[in-house]
C-alpha positions in Angstrom: 72.6 88.7 72.2 74.1 85.2 71.9 77.8 84.7 71.5 79.8 81.9 70.0 82.2 80.4 72.5 84.7 79.0 71.8 84.9 80.4 68.3 86.8 78.7 65.5 89.7 80.8 64.2 89.9 81.6 60.5 92.8 79.1 60.2 90.7 76.3 61.8 87.8 77.0 59.4 90.1 77.0 56.4 91.6 73.7 57.5 88.2 72.1 58.0 86.9 73.2 54.6 90.1 72.0 52.8 89.7 68.6 54.4 86.1 68.3 53.4 86.8 69.4 49.9 89.5 66.8 49.5 87.1 64.0 50.6 84.4 65.0 48.1 86.7 66.0 45.2 85.1 65.3 41.8 85.0 61.6 41.0 85.9 60.5 44.5 84.0 58.7 47.3 84.6 57.2 50.7 85.7 53.7 51.6 84.0 52.6 54.8 86.5 50.3 56.5 85.1 50.9 60.0 83.5 47.5 60.7 83.4 46.8 64.4 84.7 43.5 65.8 81.2 42.2 65.7 80.6 43.3 62.1 83.9 41.8 61.0 82.8 38.5 62.6 79.8 38.3 60.3 82.0 39.1 57.3 84.7 36.6 58.1 82.3 33.8 59.2 80.9 33.8 55.6 84.2 32.6 54.3 85.0 30.3 57.2 87.7 32.6 58.8 88.1 33.0 62.5 87.4 36.5 63.8 90.8 37.2 65.3 92.6 40.5 65.4 95.3 39.1 63.1 92.7 38.0 60.5 91.0 41.4 60.7 94.3 43.0 60.1 95.0 40.8 57.1 91.6 41.6 55.6 92.1 45.3 55.9 95.6 45.0 54.5 94.2 43.5 51.3 91.9 46.5 51.0 94.6 49.1 51.6 97.1 47.4 49.2 94.8 47.6 46.2 96.5 48.9 43.1 97.0 52.6 42.4 93.8 52.9 40.4 91.9 53.5 43.7 93.9 56.7 44.4 91.8 58.7 41.9 88.5 57.2 43.2 88.7 57.4 47.0 88.8 60.7 48.9 88.7 59.2 52.4 88.8 55.9 54.3 86.9 55.5 57.5 88.8 53.5 60.1 87.6 51.6 63.2 89.6 52.4 66.4 91.5 49.1 66.1 92.4 49.8 62.5 93.9 53.1 63.2 96.7 51.4 65.2 97.3 48.4 63.0 100.3 47.9 60.6 101.0 46.1 57.4 103.3 43.0 57.3 106.3 45.2 56.7 105.5 47.4 59.7 104.0 50.3 57.8 101.1 51.8 59.7 97.8 51.6 57.9 97.4 55.4 58.4 100.6 56.0 56.5 99.7 53.6 53.7 96.5 55.5 53.1 98.0 59.0 53.4 100.8 58.1 51.1 98.1 57.5 48.4 96.8 61.0 48.9 93.7 59.8 50.7 92.3 61.3 53.9 92.0 59.1 57.0 88.8 59.2 59.1 87.6 57.4 62.2 84.3 56.1 63.6 83.7 57.8 66.9 80.3 56.9 68.1 79.8 54.0 70.6 76.7 52.5 69.1 73.0 52.8 69.1 71.1 52.3 72.3 67.4 52.4 73.3 65.9 55.8 74.0 63.8 55.5 77.1 60.2 56.7 77.0 59.8 56.0 73.3 58.2 53.3 71.2 61.4 51.4 70.4 63.4 54.4 69.2 67.0 54.9 69.8 69.8 57.4 70.4 73.6 57.1 69.9 76.1 57.0 72.8 79.7 58.2 72.8 79.7 61.9 73.7 81.4 61.2 77.0 85.1 61.5 76.5 84.7 62.4 72.8 86.8 65.6 73.1 89.8 63.7 74.5 89.4 60.9 71.9 89.2 63.5 69.1 92.4 65.2 70.3 94.2 61.9 70.3 92.8 60.7 67.0 93.9 64.0 65.4 97.4 63.4 66.6 97.3 59.9 65.3 96.4 60.9 61.8 92.6 61.1 61.5 91.2 64.2 59.8 87.5 63.4 59.7 85.0 61.4 61.7 81.7 59.5 61.4 78.8 59.4 63.8 75.5 57.6 63.0 72.0 58.3 64.4 69.1 56.1 63.4 65.4 57.1 63.0 62.6 54.6 63.2 59.7 55.0 60.8 56.3 53.7 61.8 52.7 55.0 62.3 53.8 56.8 65.5 57.5 57.4 65.0 59.8 59.2 64.7 58.7 61.1 67.8 59.5 64.7 68.6 61.7 63.4 71.4 63.7 61.2 69.1 64.2 64.0 66.6 65.3 66.5 69.2 67.6 64.0 71.0 69.3 62.7 67.9 69.8 66.0 66.1 71.3 67.6 69.2 73.6 64.6 69.7 74.8 65.0 66.0 75.3 68.8 66.6 77.3 68.3 69.8 79.4 65.6 68.1 80.0 68.0 65.2 81.0 70.9 67.4 83.4 68.8 69.4 85.1 67.3 66.3 85.6 70.8 64.7 87.3 72.1 67.9 90.0 69.5 67.3 90.4 70.0 63.5 88.3 67.0 62.5 85.6 67.2 59.9 82.4 65.6 61.1 80.3 63.4 58.8 76.7 63.6 59.9 75.0 60.3 59.2 71.2 60.2 59.5 69.8 56.8 58.8 66.1 55.8 58.8 64.6 52.4 58.8 61.0 51.2 58.5 59.3 48.3 60.2 59.7 45.0 58.3 62.3 46.7 56.0 59.5 48.2 53.9 61.5 51.3 52.9 65.1 52.3 52.9 65.8 56.0 53.5 68.4 58.2 54.9 66.1 60.5 56.9 62.4 60.5 57.6 59.8 62.7 56.0 57.1 63.6 58.4 54.8 65.8 56.4 51.8 63.9 55.2 52.9 60.8 57.3 49.3 59.9 58.2 48.2 59.9 54.6 51.2 57.9 53.5 50.7 55.3 56.3 47.1 54.9 55.2 48.2 54.2 51.7 50.9 51.8 53.0 48.2 49.8 54.8 45.9 49.9 51.8 48.7 48.5 49.6 49.1 45.6 52.0 52.4 46.8 53.5 54.3 46.4 50.3 55.0 49.9 49.1 55.1 53.5 50.1 54.7 56.6 47.9 58.0 57.5 46.4 58.0 60.8 48.2 58.3 59.2 51.6 62.1 59.1 51.6 63.5 62.3 52.9 62.4 64.4 55.9 62.1 68.1 55.9 61.3 67.9 59.6 64.4 65.9 60.6 66.8 67.9 58.4 65.3 71.2 59.5 65.8 70.1 63.2 69.3 68.9 62.4 70.5 72.1 60.9 68.7 74.2 63.5 70.7 72.3 66.1 73.9 72.7 64.1 73.3 76.4 64.1 72.6 76.5 67.8 75.9 74.7 68.5 77.8 77.1 66.2 78.9 74.3 63.8 80.8 75.5 60.8 78.8 74.0 57.9 81.5 74.5 55.3 83.5 72.0 57.4 80.9 69.3 57.5 79.6 66.5 55.3 76.1 64.9 55.3 75.8 61.1 54.9 72.2 60.0 54.0 70.8 57.1 52.1 69.7 57.6 48.6 65.9 58.0 48.0 65.3 54.4 47.1 62.1 52.3 47.4 62.1 49.4 49.8 63.0 45.8 49.2 59.3 44.9 49.2 58.2 47.6 46.9 56.8 46.0 43.6 57.6 49.1 41.5 61.1 49.2 40.1 62.6 52.7 39.6 65.4 53.6 37.3 68.7 55.0 38.5 67.7 58.3 36.9 64.4 58.4 38.9 66.2 57.6 42.2 68.8 60.2 41.5 66.3 62.9 40.7 64.2 62.1 43.8 67.3 62.2 46.0 68.7 65.4 44.6 65.3 67.1 44.7 64.9 66.2 48.4 68.3 67.4 49.4 68.0 70.7 47.5 64.9 71.4 49.5 66.4 70.7 52.9 70.2 70.9 53.0 71.8 74.3 53.4 74.1 75.2 50.5 76.9 75.9 52.9 77.4 72.2 53.5 80.4 71.1 51.6 79.2 67.8 50.3 76.9 64.8 50.6 78.4 61.3 50.8 75.7 58.7 50.2 75.1 55.4 51.9 74.4 52.7 49.4 71.2 52.0 51.4 70.9 48.3 50.7 71.6 48.6 47.0 74.1 46.5 45.1 77.4 48.0 44.1 76.1 48.3 40.5 72.9 50.0 41.6 74.6 52.4 44.0 77.3 53.3 41.4 74.9 53.9 38.6 72.7 56.2 40.7 
């Protein structure tokens, strides 16, 4: 008989679920302010601003000093490592600024996507080494939830079984480590297709050969609307979460919405996208999971909000 070691205490479970519930309280979402130094360079270069630590701090300060109307709309803010230790002009730590608004602070803990050897251009995510120590420190420094991203490649031959097993086990290990330190893990599963044909959070493998044939028949411009969520990936993910004794009530899932790709000629309404998304998740995500926090998935602010 298998045993759960080390087990979470009832107090730890209660704390994790309370944090998760605060983040996904009705009417609230997450502000992703976890741009890396490289990502910030792209953002600042667009407006002719040099990518220095001070300019990055000033940019984040503008976000965090928005008026009080955001307090009722944002349940959590994801920080980058650098951001967690930055201060406002008056010396107030950014962490305190956010917590004083009643908003939960989170932290991006993965170390980026790297190639997965032995596959056709697939990837895995690094950062498990030293994660326990980093989580312990982040908890002391004010972070109560974390984000980790794994990416799945969609093509005629991918995602492979190796990619699915590797990435879902990485996500489960990350989740277990976070929870041992009182940090709620957000599990981000992101899929991408060759030539940006389709945007999706996770991959649906059933009927892949038939859908790929239809894709080629259509000249590479569209995919059937059902090809946006993967029973296989999510089944493997939650099997791995179970094997690693992850407390699902203290987790959140972060997928893309079930949207068509940029090259798809068919335009779907917000209601159709929402129905496809909810249907897919109801068929795959265990009801014990506290909430789903969507990626915009390449949509505009208006499109993502209306969906």
